KOLMARTI-179345 format. One record per residue (C-alpha): residue number from 0; residue in one letter; x, y, z. Coordinates in steps of 0.02 Angstrom, whole numbers. Example, Ala and Ser with C-alpha at 12.3 -4.5 7.8 and 13.67 -1.06 7.14 Angstrom:
2
NODE   resi   resn        X        Y        Z
NODE      0      a      615     -225      390
NODE      1      s      684      -53      357
// end
This chain:
413
NODE   resi   resn        X        Y        Z
NODE      0      x    -4979    -9378     1584
NODE      1      x    -4812    -9331     1665
NODE      2      x    -4759    -9518     1652
NODE      3      x    -4704    -9491     1475
NODE      4      x    -4556    -9359     1543
NODE      5      x    -4468    -9451     1666
NODE      6      x    -4311    -9494     1676
NODE      7      x    -4211    -9624     1762
NODE      8      x    -4094    -9507     1834
NODE      9      x    -4221    -9383     1924
NODE     10      x    -4181    -9434     2109
NODE     11      x    -4085    -9306     2180
NODE     12      x    -4025    -9276     2358
NODE     13      x    -3991    -9096     2410
NODE     14      x    -3911    -9001     2560
NODE     15      x    -3933    -9025     2739
NODE     16      x    -4072    -8889     2798
NODE     17      x    -4114    -8868     2966
NODE     18      x    -4324    -8867     2929
NODE     19      x    -4365    -9013     2837
NODE     20      x    -4483    -9069     2713
NODE     21      x    -4617    -9192     2816
NODE     22      x    -4651    -9355     2710
NODE     23      x    -4830    -9392     2742
NODE     24      x    -4802    -9577     2774
NODE     25      x    -4984    -9604     2818
NODE     26      x    -5034    -9570     2618
NODE     27      x    -5057    -9755     2556
NODE     28      x    -4983    -9730     2385
NODE     29      x    -4804    -9671     2346
NODE     30      x    -4862    -9588     2196
NODE     31      x    -4961    -9425     2205
NODE     32      x    -5027    -9350     2039
NODE     33      x    -5129    -9206     2133
NODE     34      x    -5184    -9122     2293
NODE     35      x    -5344    -8991     2314
NODE     36      x    -5407    -8931     2465
NODE     37      x    -5585    -8868     2493
NODE     38      x    -5676    -8805     2650
NODE     39      x    -5538    -8879     2748
NODE     40      x    -5537    -9035     2683
NODE     41      x    -5379    -9120     2585
NODE     42      x    -5398    -9216     2412
NODE     43      x    -5256    -9317     2349
NODE     44      x    -5260    -9411     2171
NODE     45      x    -5134    -9551     2154
NODE     46      x    -5091    -9676     1995
NODE     47      x    -5173    -9835     2000
NODE     48      x    -5260    -9804     2168
NODE     49      x    -5393    -9684     2161
NODE     50      x    -5437    -9542     2275
NODE     51      x    -5389    -9522     2464
NODE     52      x    -5467    -9379     2585
NODE     53      x    -5410    -9305     2740
NODE     54      x    -5487    -9203     2874
NODE     55      x    -5331    -9180     2974
NODE     56      x    -5211    -9101     2850
NODE     57      x    -5148    -9251     2786
NODE     58      x    -5123    -9343     2968
NODE     59      x    -5225    -9472     2911
NODE     60      x    -5299    -9521     2743
NODE     61      x    -5485    -9628     2675
NODE     62      x    -5497    -9702     2510
NODE     63      x    -5650    -9651     2407
NODE     64      x    -5658    -9757     2244
NODE     65      x    -5834    -9831     2256
NODE     66      x    -5910    -9809     2044
NODE     67      x    -5719    -9803     1992
NODE     68      x    -5719    -9999     1945
NODE     69      x    -5551    -9997     1832
NODE     70      x    -5378    -9972     1848
NODE     71      x    -5394    -9851     1722
NODE     72      x    -5516    -9750     1835
NODE     73      x    -5419    -9755     1987
NODE     74      x    -5279    -9692     1889
NODE     75      x    -5302    -9510     1910
NODE     76      x    -5219    -9361     1801
NODE     77      x    -5292    -9188     1879
NODE     78      x    -5441    -9180     2001
NODE     79      x    -5549    -8988     2009
NODE     80      x    -5674    -8933     2133
NODE     81      x    -5812    -8834     2031
NODE     82      x    -5976    -8763     2077
NODE     83      x    -6082    -8926     2062
NODE     84      x    -5952    -9055     2139
NODE     85      x    -5787    -9130     2132
NODE     86      x    -5706    -9217     1976
NODE     87      x    -5577    -9303     1919
NODE     88      x    -5480    -9316     1755
NODE     89      x    -5432    -9526     1739
NODE     90      x    -5383    -9639     1591
NODE     91      x    -5544    -9699     1603
NODE     92      x    -5624    -9515     1571
NODE     93      x    -5701    -9408     1682
NODE     94      x    -5798    -9440     1855
NODE     95      x    -5907    -9338     1979
NODE     96      x    -5940    -9330     2152
NODE     97      x    -6055    -9224     2243
NODE     98      x    -6013    -9320     2410
NODE     99      x    -5828    -9291     2439
NODE    100      x    -5796    -9431     2339
NODE    101      x    -5906    -9563     2444
NODE    102      x    -5965    -9604     2285
NODE    103      x    -5913    -9552     2094
NODE    104      x    -6026    -9548     1926
NODE    105      x    -5953    -9571     1737
NODE    106      x    -5963    -9419     1645
NODE    107      x    -5903    -9488     1477
NODE    108      x    -6059    -9479     1347
NODE    109      x    -6000    -9391     1199
NODE    110      x    -5797    -9393     1219
NODE    111      x    -5727    -9514     1095
NODE    112      x    -5587    -9632     1116
NODE    113      x    -5516    -9568      951
NODE    114      x    -5363    -9604      864
NODE    115      x    -5225    -9688      932
NODE    116      x    -5319    -9727     1094
NODE    117      x    -5402    -9882     1152
NODE    118      x    -5495    -9794     1306
NODE    119      x    -5542    -9640     1355
NODE    120      x    -5405    -9530     1444
NODE    121      x    -5440    -9361     1504
NODE    122      x    -5301    -9247     1568
NODE    123      x    -5405    -9088     1653
NODE    124      x    -5584    -9020     1678
NODE    125      x    -5610    -8833     1699
NODE    126      x    -5777    -8718     1719
NODE    127      x    -5826    -8566     1640
NODE    128      x    -5981    -8470     1633
NODE    129      x    -6083    -8606     1683
NODE    130      x    -5985    -8729     1530
NODE    131      x    -5866    -8875     1575
NODE    132      x    -5707    -8909     1478
NODE    133      x    -5620    -9078     1473
NODE    134      x    -5447    -9092     1413
NODE    135      x    -5411    -9261     1351
NODE    136      x    -5293    -9384     1240
NODE    137      x    -5370    -9299     1056
NODE    138      x    -5482    -9165     1076
NODE    139      x    -5553    -9019     1205
NODE    140      x    -5726    -9055     1250
NODE    141      x    -5879    -8939     1299
NODE    142      x    -6014    -8995     1399
NODE    143      x    -6154    -8862     1443
NODE    144      x    -6259    -8998     1572
NODE    145      x    -6135    -9017     1696
NODE    146      x    -6050    -9168     1598
NODE    147      x    -6189    -9238     1561
NODE    148      x    -6157    -9244     1371
NODE    149      x    -5987    -9173     1281
NODE    150      x    -5965    -9115     1099
NODE    151      x    -5785    -9079     1033
NODE    152      x    -5745    -8890     1006
NODE    153      x    -5561    -8937      930
NODE    154      x    -5501    -9064      795
NODE    155      x    -5485    -9220      871
NODE    156      x    -5294    -9261      844
NODE    157      x    -5182    -9407      905
NODE    158      x    -5099    -9358     1056
NODE    159      x    -5156    -9179     1087
NODE    160      x    -5149    -9221     1276
NODE    161      x    -5247    -9056     1335
NODE    162      x    -5176    -9058     1495
NODE    163      x    -5205    -8871     1587
NODE    164      x    -5333    -8734     1581
NODE    165      x    -5338    -8573     1624
NODE    166      x    -5452    -8397     1641
NODE    167      x    -5369    -8242     1583
NODE    168      x    -5465    -8095     1551
NODE    169      x    -5592    -8152     1400
NODE    170      x    -5482    -8286     1358
NODE    171      x    -5506    -8477     1407
NODE    172      x    -5318    -8530     1385
NODE    173      x    -5281    -8727     1374
NODE    174      x    -5114    -8814     1373
NODE    175      x    -5061    -8986     1287
NODE    176      x    -4903    -9071     1313
NODE    177      x    -4931    -9182     1145
NODE    178      x    -4865    -9133      999
NODE    179      x    -4940    -8997      940
NODE    180      x    -4948    -8809      965
NODE    181      x    -4928    -8801     1165
NODE    182      x    -5050    -8659     1205
NODE    183      x    -5189    -8624     1124
NODE    184      x    -5351    -8488     1175
NODE    185      x    -5539    -8452     1136
NODE    186      x    -5609    -8293     1150
NODE    187      x    -5808    -8356     1130
NODE    188      x    -5832    -8498     1242
NODE    189      x    -5725    -8625     1139
NODE    190      x    -5814    -8588      965
NODE    191      x    -5658    -8547      903
NODE    192      x    -5471    -8570      956
NODE    193      x    -5313    -8485      898
NODE    194      x    -5120    -8522      940
NODE    195      x    -5035    -8431     1058
NODE    196      x    -4869    -8389     1005
NODE    197      x    -4696    -8374     1090
NODE    198      x    -4547    -8274     1001
NODE    199      x    -4515    -8419      876
NODE    200      x    -4654    -8537      960
NODE    201      x    -4677    -8626     1132
NODE    202      x    -4549    -8771     1164
NODE    203      x    -4633    -8929     1143
NODE    204      x    -4750    -8968     1329
NODE    205      x    -4860    -8821     1419
NODE    206      x    -4907    -8913     1560
NODE    207      x    -4984    -8770     1685
NODE    208      x    -5025    -8611     1657
NODE    209      x    -5049    -8480     1821
NODE    210      x    -5142    -8303     1783
NODE    211      x    -5186    -8157     1875
NODE    212      x    -5214    -7984     1828
NODE    213      x    -5091    -7921     1682
NODE    214      x    -4977    -8073     1705
NODE    215      x    -4980    -8258     1611
NODE    216      x    -4866    -8400     1680
NODE    217      x    -4841    -8549     1582
NODE    218      x    -4762    -8714     1638
NODE    219      x    -4654    -8810     1497
NODE    220      x    -4558    -8928     1432
NODE    221      x    -4410    -8795     1444
NODE    222      x    -4458    -8697     1619
NODE    223      x    -4572    -8559     1642
NODE    224      x    -4638    -8422     1503
NODE    225      x    -4706    -8244     1566
NODE    226      x    -4808    -8120     1474
NODE    227      x    -4867    -7958     1546
NODE    228      x    -4965    -7910     1361
NODE    229      x    -5086    -8037     1378
NODE    230      x    -4998    -8165     1298
NODE    231      x    -4948    -8076     1145
NODE    232      x    -4764    -8093     1198
NODE    233      x    -4681    -8215     1313
NODE    234      x    -4518    -8217     1401
NODE    235      x    -4415    -8384     1465
NODE    236      x    -4385    -8372     1669
NODE    237      x    -4297    -8511     1712
NODE    238      x    -4126    -8454     1790
NODE    239      x    -4089    -8566     1937
NODE    240      x    -4214    -8715     1878
NODE    241      x    -4078    -8831     1840
NODE    242      x    -4046    -8909     1702
NODE    243      x    -4183    -8969     1561
NODE    244      x    -4329    -8896     1663
NODE    245      x    -4499    -8987     1663
NODE    246      x    -4631    -8858     1763
NODE    247      x    -4778    -8965     1795
NODE    248      x    -4849    -8836     1924
NODE    249      x    -4852    -8645     1964
NODE    250      x    -4935    -8561     2109
NODE    251      x    -4908    -8393     2184
NODE    252      x    -4929    -8327     2385
NODE    253      x    -4919    -8155     2389
NODE    254      x    -4767    -8115     2292
NODE    255      x    -4664    -8279     2323
NODE    256      x    -4677    -8402     2152
NODE    257      x    -4687    -8583     2184
NODE    258      x    -4650    -8712     2062
NODE    259      x    -4650    -8904     2038
NODE    260      x    -4527    -8974     1902
NODE    261      x    -4477    -9132     1878
NODE    262      x    -4340    -9124     2004
NODE    263      x    -4370    -9048     2158
NODE    264      x    -4490    -8867     2223
NODE    265      x    -4434    -8696     2177
NODE    266      x    -4474    -8527     2220
NODE    267      x    -4446    -8358     2149
NODE    268      x    -4456    -8179     2245
NODE    269      x    -4451    -8082     2066
NODE    270      x    -4569    -8159     1949
NODE    271      x    -4471    -8309     1905
NODE    272      x    -4310    -8206     1849
NODE    273      x    -4197    -8319     1968
NODE    274      x    -4276    -8462     2075
NODE    275      x    -4199    -8557     2211
NODE    276      x    -4220    -8728     2290
NODE    277      x    -4355    -8762     2436
NODE    278      x    -4211    -8869     2502
NODE    279      x    -4234    -9031     2598
NODE    280      x    -4124    -9155     2673
NODE    281      x    -4083    -9322     2644
NODE    282      x    -4220    -9367     2533
NODE    283      x    -4260    -9388     2377
NODE    284      x    -4392    -9297     2247
NODE    285      x    -4464    -9355     2065
NODE    286      x    -4563    -9262     1956
NODE    287      x    -4672    -9130     2059
NODE    288      x    -4857    -9139     1982
NODE    289      x    -4934    -9028     2099
NODE    290      x    -4881    -8878     2234
NODE    291      x    -5023    -8826     2345
NODE    292      x    -5026    -8682     2494
NODE    293      x    -5166    -8732     2611
NODE    294      x    -5163    -8708     2802
NODE    295      x    -4996    -8609     2821
NODE    296      x    -4893    -8774     2728
NODE    297      x    -4834    -8782     2569
NODE    298      x    -4879    -8961     2505
NODE    299      x    -4806    -9071     2352
NODE    300      x    -4866    -9196     2275
NODE    301      x    -4750    -9298     2199
NODE    302      x    -4688    -9485     2120
NODE    303      x    -4606    -9517     2271
NODE    304      x    -4766    -9443     2380
NODE    305      x    -4873    -9327     2472
NODE    306      x    -4739    -9209     2569
NODE    307      x    -4751    -9036     2641
NODE    308      x    -4664    -8896     2734
NODE    309      x    -4737    -8750     2832
NODE    310      x    -4726    -8595     2757
NODE    311      x    -4653    -8510     2903
NODE    312      x    -4495    -8604     2864
NODE    313      x    -4485    -8550     2698
NODE    314      x    -4531    -8349     2667
NODE    315      x    -4528    -8217     2797
NODE    316      x    -4599    -8043     2744
NODE    317      x    -4707    -8110     2616
NODE    318      x    -4784    -7961     2523
NODE    319      x    -4970    -7942     2554
NODE    320      x    -5059    -7934     2376
NODE    321      x    -5134    -7754     2419
NODE    322      x    -5120    -7663     2593
NODE    323      x    -5116    -7744     2761
NODE    324      x    -5212    -7911     2806
NODE    325      x    -5416    -7874     2813
NODE    326      x    -5516    -7911     2964
NODE    327      x    -5681    -7953     2867
NODE    328      x    -5729    -8045     2683
NODE    329      x    -5792    -7888     2585
NODE    330      x    -5851    -7859     2405
NODE    331      x    -5822    -7680     2335
NODE    332      x    -5918    -7600     2201
NODE    333      x    -5839    -7599     2024
NODE    334      x    -5782    -7468     1948
NODE    335      x    -5793    -7395     1835
NODE    336      x    -5978    -7431     1846
NODE    337      x    -6062    -7403     1695
NODE    338      x    -5931    -7475     1607
NODE    339      x    -5880    -7505     1450
NODE    340      x    -5823    -7651     1398
NODE    341      x    -5694    -7693     1568
NODE    342      x    -5708    -7658     1735
NODE    343      x    -5625    -7677     1891
NODE    344      x    -5690    -7794     2040
NODE    345      x    -5593    -7784     2206
NODE    346      x    -5631    -7892     2355
NODE    347      x    -5551    -7942     2536
NODE    348      x    -5510    -8102     2612
NODE    349      x    -5468    -8107     2798
NODE    350      x    -5395    -8292     2801
NODE    351      x    -5339    -8412     2669
NODE    352      x    -5502    -8486     2581
NODE    353      x    -5579    -8541     2421
NODE    354      x    -5661    -8397     2331
NODE    355      x    -5768    -8418     2196
NODE    356      x    -5829    -8247     2096
NODE    357      x    -5971    -8261     1959
NODE    358      x    -6051    -8162     1847
NODE    359      x    -6253    -8159     1814
NODE    360      x    -6361    -8082     1702
NODE    361      x    -6529    -8002     1754
NODE    362      x    -6609    -8183     1726
NODE    363      x    -6486    -8257     1838
NODE    364      x    -6400    -8353     1694
NODE    365      x    -6230    -8374     1736
NODE    366      x    -6105    -8293     1610
NODE    367      x    -5920    -8289     1674
NODE    368      x    -5834    -8358     1815
NODE    369      x    -5682    -8229     1870
NODE    370      x    -5609    -8305     2007
NODE    371      x    -5611    -8502     2081
NODE    372      x    -5457    -8549     2156
NODE    373      x    -5384    -8538     2348
NODE    374      x    -5316    -8381     2399
NODE    375      x    -5228    -8298     2558
NODE    376      x    -5280    -8185     2675
NODE    377      x    -5269    -8007     2571
NODE    378      x    -5339    -7880     2455
NODE    379      x    -5382    -7926     2292
NODE    380      x    -5421    -7843     2114
NODE    381      x    -5479    -7927     1964
NODE    382      x    -5558    -7887     1789
NODE    383      x    -5712    -7916     1699
NODE    384      x    -5713    -7893     1505
NODE    385      x    -5889    -7895     1435
NODE    386      x    -5839    -7861     1266
NODE    387      x    -5939    -8015     1204
NODE    388      x    -6089    -7974     1291
NODE    389      x    -6252    -7874     1265
NODE    390      x    -6288    -7687     1362
NODE    391      x    -6355    -7706     1529
NODE    392      x    -6367    -7744     1719
NODE    393      x    -6269    -7885     1783
NODE    394      x    -6214    -7948     1954
NODE    395      x    -6078    -8024     2029
NODE    396      x    -6066    -8152     2183
NODE    397      x    -5914    -8165     2305
NODE    398      x    -5936    -8333     2389
NODE    399      x    -5794    -8392     2495
NODE    400      x    -5793    -8511     2680
NODE    401      x    -5971    -8485     2698
NODE    402      x    -5984    -8302     2668
NODE    403      x    -6074    -8230     2500
NODE    404      x    -6119    -8048     2428
NODE    405      x    -6203    -7986     2275
NODE    406      x    -6161    -7816     2198
NODE    407      x    -6258    -7759     2021
NODE    408      x    -6154    -7664     1877
NODE    409      x    -6204    -7620     1724
NODE    410      x    -6129    -7607     1537
NODE    411      x    -6169    -7475     1417
NODE    412      x    -6092    -7507     1249
// end
């Protein structure tokens, strides 16, 4: 999707630094679109050559394309490791693997090619409360049976380009890089969608959305926008990002924000008020499509391949999200309990892990996914908003690195 925004002048050489980015020359493709980590395994998606897997932090890669039979299917837009397996969004639609990418199955039933396109074109896949959402060229689609069937939940319009999803409180946020309202949200599982306004409206193109309790970050075609009041108002925080910044990826490590842009990688220690480059010497970057933190490294998936920097070379004295480093995985009792309709759930992660926190009703049906992402070691809190649910007993479950813990809570309206 970012290819629509390439510029011929994006190759930039920056000042010399003692520490430097390492180019993973073992990665076979020159164009990396996405990178993610699950249980210590790295997955990378490329444009035109499909999916690659590494079991040794990127030192070696194996191609995993069985079932991706067309060039369109091997043109990866994004990847997501969801509760039932690994999903990829490609220019030939949605595919799923349950064996670390060894085999892929198409999941496109119900997705329309639609106006303005001659083939499936998917940008993103997202999971919430047991349902899947797919962002495509022309609409958002929803599936309640693991992608076997899809139903459009937005109008089918040429060039919507829904390329990003995120969950914030009870809102599903969706970003589009197309020609329409860049951010929309739903509070009723996709049944209805509302435009999210920024003073005068968002600029064209919302490529990524990142959130944490009380904060929403949106990467756009005019830099980063930031909200601390549930999206009611946003402010632009792009000082230092350079001219005409396109922000394609945002992540956070402790109190440090990292952004991947159309020029290079930046960091901020003040919620984006100012940005500094994560510099490198004698190399070129172009369109940093994704940044990832894994195994004490900062990875960059870019139009010029895969790169990494050791975090110790970039930041020192990172503020832990809450207090010292925990010594064990721990799920705490929510408070208040009973609650109406919002409660807070705290948990502790002793080392970097992919964390899942889900909420279930008394029948065992999943009603909401609160956390589904990699977390560094630290103590965290997440809010559960049950305003759309009935009174009763619910269970919340933490899963991380083989650890599992479940607790009960009660909502009384």
